[in-house]
Backbone bond lengths (Angstrom), bond angles and torsions (degrees), N, CA, C in turn:
res aa  C-N    CA-C-N  psi(-1)  N-CA   C-N-CA  omega(-1)  CA-C   N-CA-C  phi
1 M - - - 1.456 - - 1.521 108.89 -
2 L 1.318 115.58 139.10 1.468 121.59 173.23 1.525 108.39 -99.42
3 R 1.324 115.29 139.46 1.458 120.52 176.82 1.528 109.60 -154.63
4 E 1.329 115.49 171.33 1.458 120.75 176.40 1.517 109.58 -71.92
5 P 1.327 117.27 151.10 1.480 119.59 174.95 1.522 111.01 -63.49
6 E 1.331 114.44 149.26 1.460 121.88 177.68 1.525 109.04 -132.94
7 A 1.322 116.47 166.35 1.474 121.23 -179.00 1.534 110.76 -56.36
8 R 1.330 118.30 -36.35 1.472 120.82 -177.83 1.531 113.06 -65.09
9 D 1.348 117.15 -13.01 1.470 121.63 -178.97 1.523 112.50 -85.78
10 R 1.333 117.28 -12.12 1.460 120.68 -173.18 1.545 112.93 -52.78
11 P 1.338 120.05 -46.86 1.475 118.88 178.99 1.530 113.21 -60.54
12 T 1.328 118.04 -35.08 1.467 119.84 179.44 1.514 111.13 -73.49
13 F 1.324 118.11 -36.86 1.462 120.11 174.46 1.529 109.51 -59.84
14 I 1.324 117.31 -43.81 1.454 120.37 178.44 1.528 110.64 -62.63
15 E 1.319 116.08 -43.10 1.465 120.51 177.25 1.531 111.81 -58.87
16 L 1.341 116.54 -45.66 1.477 121.43 178.69 1.537 111.18 -60.15
17 L 1.318 116.74 -47.32 1.464 121.19 -173.91 1.517 112.96 -76.61
18 A 1.337 118.18 -21.48 1.462 122.27 179.18 1.528 113.14 -96.29
19 S 1.323 118.05 -4.44 1.454 121.55 -174.23 1.528 113.29 -79.24
20 P 1.324 117.92 120.03 1.469 120.44 174.71 1.530 112.47 -60.82
21 E 1.352 116.83 -36.37 1.471 120.29 178.59 1.524 111.85 -64.04
22 V 1.329 116.27 -48.23 1.466 121.58 -178.24 1.523 109.68 -62.80
23 H 1.322 117.58 -34.40 1.477 120.63 -174.21 1.527 113.09 -101.93
24 T 1.328 117.12 22.59 1.468 120.34 177.57 1.528 111.40 -55.16
25 Y 1.331 117.82 -41.39 1.461 122.68 -177.10 1.529 112.48 -107.36
26 L 1.345 116.40 15.43 1.458 120.54 -175.46 1.523 113.17 -121.93
27 G 1.312 116.72 21.92 1.447 119.72 176.26 1.525 115.01 87.93
28 G 1.321 117.42 6.13 1.456 121.05 177.58 1.512 113.11 98.00
29 P 1.332 115.66 158.25 1.461 121.15 -177.68 1.514 112.10 -75.49
30 R 1.315 115.40 163.41 1.460 121.94 171.81 1.522 109.15 -93.07
31 P 1.317 117.60 150.71 1.472 120.11 179.02 1.536 111.32 -63.40
32 R 1.324 115.48 132.48 1.462 121.63 -177.13 1.530 111.52 -58.70
33 D 1.340 118.24 -42.25 1.469 119.45 -178.08 1.528 111.33 -64.69
34 E 1.328 116.80 -35.47 1.474 121.09 176.59 1.539 110.24 -65.41
35 L 1.322 115.98 -43.56 1.474 120.06 178.12 1.518 111.27 -63.18
36 E 1.326 117.48 -41.85 1.462 121.70 178.50 1.519 111.42 -58.18
37 R 1.332 116.60 -39.40 1.474 121.34 -179.13 1.522 111.76 -74.59
38 E 1.352 117.75 -39.51 1.463 121.10 -168.21 1.532 115.50 -96.59
39 M 1.322 117.74 -21.82 1.461 120.40 -175.15 1.540 109.95 -70.28
40 P 1.348 116.43 129.13 1.463 118.69 177.30 1.532 110.89 -68.25
41 E 1.324 115.22 165.75 1.467 121.20 -178.59 1.526 110.92 -57.33
42 V 1.344 116.08 -42.79 1.464 121.42 175.64 1.524 106.82 -114.29
43 P 1.326 118.58 100.52 1.450 121.83 -175.61 1.534 113.76 -72.25
44 Q 1.320 115.74 151.82 1.474 122.80 168.06 1.518 113.86 51.49
45 Q 1.302 118.25 42.78 1.461 120.96 -175.87 1.538 109.85 -96.99
46 W 1.339 115.99 94.68 1.463 122.94 174.44 1.512 108.61 -160.42
47 P 1.341 118.20 161.92 1.471 120.03 179.73 1.530 110.47 -57.15
48 G 1.302 116.06 134.02 1.465 121.58 179.74 1.518 113.49 92.96
49 S 1.333 117.20 0.02 1.470 121.08 176.51 1.531 107.46 -105.58
50 F 1.309 116.10 121.14 1.461 121.40 -176.11 1.520 110.97 -125.77
51 V 1.318 114.96 141.60 1.456 121.83 167.23 1.523 106.74 -92.58
52 V 1.318 116.96 137.11 1.455 122.38 173.63 1.526 105.77 -98.39
53 E 1.313 115.46 119.31 1.459 121.59 -176.56 1.514 110.62 -113.82
54 L 1.322 115.35 138.81 1.460 122.27 175.13 1.519 107.47 -133.66
55 D 1.317 116.58 125.18 1.472 122.01 178.76 1.535 111.74 51.81
56 G 1.344 116.65 40.44 1.455 121.12 174.83 1.514 115.06 83.93
57 A 1.328 118.69 1.11 1.463 120.85 -178.25 1.525 110.72 -125.70
58 M 1.315 116.00 144.91 1.454 122.17 177.61 1.523 109.39 -70.11
59 I 1.354 116.26 129.69 1.476 120.31 176.08 1.536 111.18 -119.27
60 G 1.343 116.72 -8.74 1.449 118.69 -178.80 1.508 112.50 -174.40
61 Q 1.330 113.75 179.42 1.446 122.59 -179.53 1.520 109.49 -137.59
62 I 1.322 116.27 143.18 1.462 122.24 173.42 1.517 107.75 -125.80
63 L 1.328 115.92 136.59 1.456 122.04 176.88 1.519 109.18 -123.67
64 L 1.302 115.03 133.67 1.471 121.81 169.37 1.523 105.89 -125.76
65 R 1.343 116.41 112.94 1.451 121.16 -176.64 1.519 110.46 -145.97
66 R 1.317 116.53 159.12 1.469 121.78 178.23 1.518 109.82 -66.06
67 A 1.303 115.69 135.76 1.460 121.75 178.78 1.519 109.74 -91.89
68 A 1.311 117.69 56.45 1.471 122.46 -175.75 1.526 111.73 -61.15
69 G 1.309 117.80 -42.75 1.469 120.74 -176.71 1.517 113.32 -101.33
70 H 1.300 118.42 26.09 1.457 121.95 -177.27 1.530 110.36 -64.44
71 R 1.306 116.36 146.27 1.471 122.29 -178.53 1.538 112.10 -74.86
72 R 1.305 117.61 -19.26 1.469 120.48 -175.18 1.532 109.46 -107.36
73 P 1.330 117.78 128.30 1.468 121.07 -179.04 1.532 113.87 -56.04
74 A 1.329 117.96 -33.91 1.462 120.97 -178.60 1.521 112.77 -65.21
75 A 1.336 117.05 -18.09 1.461 120.59 -176.89 1.537 113.42 -103.44
76 V 1.295 117.97 -16.23 1.465 121.63 -174.89 1.530 110.60 -58.75
77 G 1.335 114.38 129.63 1.444 121.12 177.43 1.521 115.67 82.34
78 K 1.309 116.68 -8.36 1.467 120.22 178.64 1.527 109.67 -91.56
79 A 1.308 116.34 159.25 1.457 120.43 174.88 1.524 108.05 -72.21
80 D 1.318 115.71 142.65 1.457 124.05 -176.49 1.519 109.05 -117.82
81 L 1.326 117.30 128.26 1.459 122.64 178.09 1.517 109.04 -95.86
82 G 1.321 115.99 127.18 1.461 122.18 174.04 1.506 109.67 -131.65
83 Y 1.330 117.05 155.52 1.468 120.80 -178.43 1.504 109.60 -156.42
84 L 1.327 114.80 147.14 1.456 123.31 173.20 1.519 107.19 -136.84
85 F 1.317 116.80 135.34 1.463 121.32 177.71 1.529 109.66 -132.80
86 L 1.311 115.99 145.18 1.460 120.15 175.34 1.527 109.15 -63.80
87 P 1.330 118.89 142.44 1.463 121.05 -179.18 1.511 114.43 -52.38
88 K 1.345 118.03 -33.18 1.464 119.56 -179.79 1.532 112.64 -65.54
89 A 1.328 117.64 -14.91 1.478 122.10 -179.97 1.527 111.62 -98.02
90 W 1.325 118.31 -5.02 1.449 120.78 -176.81 1.523 112.08 -69.43
91 G 1.331 115.22 147.06 1.446 122.17 172.12 1.523 115.69 75.17
92 Q 1.321 117.17 14.35 1.464 120.60 -177.62 1.525 113.26 -116.35
93 G 1.332 116.87 5.04 1.453 121.07 177.45 1.509 115.08 86.71
94 Y 1.337 118.09 -0.11 1.461 120.62 -178.16 1.531 111.41 -65.54
95 A 1.317 117.77 -40.33 1.465 121.09 -178.94 1.520 110.31 -63.56
96 A 1.336 117.24 -44.16 1.469 120.02 -179.62 1.530 110.17 -63.36
97 E 1.310 117.28 -44.98 1.470 120.76 -179.03 1.524 111.04 -64.75
98 A 1.332 116.90 -45.43 1.458 120.89 -177.56 1.527 111.79 -69.20
99 C 1.322 117.64 -42.32 1.474 120.51 179.28 1.530 110.14 -65.38
100 A 1.333 117.63 -40.55 1.461 120.47 177.27 1.521 111.18 -60.99
101 A 1.340 117.43 -40.55 1.465 121.37 177.95 1.531 110.57 -65.87
102 A 1.329 116.94 -41.31 1.468 119.70 178.55 1.532 111.40 -65.36
103 L 1.317 116.49 -39.02 1.479 120.64 177.72 1.524 110.51 -66.77
104 D 1.318 117.80 -36.75 1.482 121.34 175.27 1.546 109.16 -62.56
105 W 1.322 116.51 -43.93 1.468 120.34 176.41 1.520 110.04 -57.97
106 F 1.331 115.82 -47.74 1.454 121.46 -178.34 1.539 110.62 -59.85
107 D 1.326 117.17 -44.30 1.471 121.42 179.66 1.526 111.19 -61.40
108 G 1.325 117.02 -32.67 1.459 120.35 177.60 1.517 113.17 -74.08
109 V 1.331 115.89 -34.46 1.472 121.05 -177.93 1.528 111.02 -83.25
110 L 1.311 117.37 -41.14 1.471 122.30 -178.31 1.526 110.18 -129.73
111 P 1.328 117.16 69.80 1.468 119.17 -179.08 1.526 111.95 -61.00
112 G 1.301 115.56 144.16 1.460 120.86 177.35 1.516 114.60 84.43
113 E 1.329 117.17 6.34 1.478 121.37 -178.98 1.535 110.34 -98.56
114 P 1.329 118.02 131.91 1.464 120.06 173.40 1.526 110.69 -76.77
115 V 1.308 116.77 163.76 1.476 123.36 179.20 1.515 106.65 -131.04
116 V 1.338 115.89 140.95 1.463 121.31 174.37 1.522 110.28 -112.63
117 L 1.324 114.74 161.04 1.455 122.80 178.60 1.520 106.88 -146.36
118 T 1.321 116.75 133.44 1.458 121.67 177.31 1.524 108.31 -121.31
119 T 1.321 115.90 135.12 1.465 121.45 176.15 1.513 108.89 -149.61
120 Q 1.302 117.20 160.49 1.464 119.78 172.46 1.520 108.17 -69.10
121 S 1.313 116.31 136.58 1.469 119.32 179.52 1.522 111.86 -63.84
122 A 1.324 117.57 -21.18 1.470 121.34 178.01 1.541 111.61 -76.18
123 N 1.317 117.38 -14.51 1.469 121.03 179.83 1.520 108.68 -82.33
124 V 1.309 116.44 84.80 1.462 123.16 -173.82 1.529 111.94 -58.97
125 G 1.316 117.73 -42.34 1.464 120.40 179.75 1.523 111.81 -62.57
126 S 1.298 117.46 -42.65 1.458 121.13 179.13 1.532 111.23 -68.82
127 M 1.315 116.42 -35.46 1.484 120.03 177.44 1.541 109.63 -64.97
128 R 1.335 117.16 -41.86 1.467 120.95 177.98 1.531 110.53 -63.91
129 L 1.322 116.28 -42.66 1.468 120.95 179.17 1.529 110.35 -61.90
130 A 1.318 117.70 -44.54 1.461 121.41 179.39 1.530 110.73 -58.08
131 A 1.322 116.92 -44.67 1.472 120.71 179.05 1.523 110.65 -63.93
132 K 1.331 116.83 -43.46 1.467 121.71 -179.91 1.531 111.46 -60.84
133 L 1.337 116.37 -33.86 1.461 122.05 -178.70 1.540 112.98 -83.74
134 G 1.327 117.21 -3.25 1.462 120.36 176.89 1.505 115.60 94.29
135 F 1.338 118.26 15.16 1.453 122.02 176.55 1.525 109.45 -82.61
136 T 1.311 116.64 137.69 1.464 120.73 174.90 1.529 108.86 -121.55
137 E 1.305 115.31 150.07 1.449 121.40 -175.26 1.517 112.48 -63.53
138 V 1.332 114.02 131.63 1.460 121.70 172.37 1.525 108.67 -101.48
139 E 1.336 115.26 -43.76 1.454 119.46 179.14 1.520 110.72 -166.44
140 R 1.310 114.46 163.82 1.460 122.40 169.95 1.527 105.97 -118.99
141 F 1.308 115.12 144.43 1.464 119.59 -179.69 1.519 108.40 -149.53
142 Y 1.303 115.69 165.72 1.458 120.79 -178.55 1.514 109.89 -105.98
143 A 1.309 117.17 124.11 1.460 122.98 177.41 1.520 108.30 -155.94
144 W 1.331 116.44 155.20 1.461 121.89 178.08 1.537 110.70 51.92
145 D 1.315 115.28 39.33 1.479 122.24 175.60 1.520 113.96 64.16
146 A 1.345 117.79 25.65 1.467 120.07 179.47 1.524 109.86 -156.69
147 E 1.330 114.93 158.69 1.467 120.08 174.18 1.522 109.44 -72.40
148 Q 1.313 116.56 131.47 1.459 123.36 179.80 1.539 108.52 -110.99
149 W 1.304 115.56 151.73 1.460 123.44 178.63 1.524 107.89 -118.62
150 L 1.323 116.63 129.35 1.465 122.11 176.56 1.494 108.27 -114.60
151 G 1.347 115.78 120.98 1.464 121.00 179.80 1.512 110.37 -117.42
152 L 1.319 115.39 157.16 1.471 122.58 -179.84 1.522 108.40 -126.88
153 R 1.310 115.06 135.42 1.473 122.14 171.41 1.519 105.58 -108.71
154 P 1.331 116.19 114.96 1.466 118.03 -177.65 1.522 111.17 -64.10
155 P 1.324 117.22 162.28 1.451 119.66 178.50 1.528 111.41 -56.88
156 A 1.322 115.35 145.54 1.452 120.75 177.05 1.524 109.35 -65.55
157 A 1.305 115.89 144.49 1.470 119.89 -179.50 1.501 110.84 -74.09
């Protein structure tokens, strides 16, 4: 289930952002004590920010936001899909189901808008998810000491 973030999700947001496993391809985790100090009571509360819930507990987060400051010209001004899931939820299809639902929401709110997704090309799971969601490669580039993949999902018909 997708829903808005709530105060009860704060510990899971901290877990996601502090996890070395989750941030293997994202430049590394943030220090837990820093997150504890800086995270608001209700984290990530804005349109396009979703908590992914399974059996009453948060297992991940999906973000759909404008890529205004994106490093790649092909992505500037387009909506950008991002996601983080707890390792215990990996490999079970939850990310594909939740991202597809978020993209359906996006198509209803902003019909005719393309969406971009960037991931490290070494992140095989994320590359498979991007393909499953209908993203096709626009370019590969080098940033953050690794090859990055930029994909585009054309506007829904």
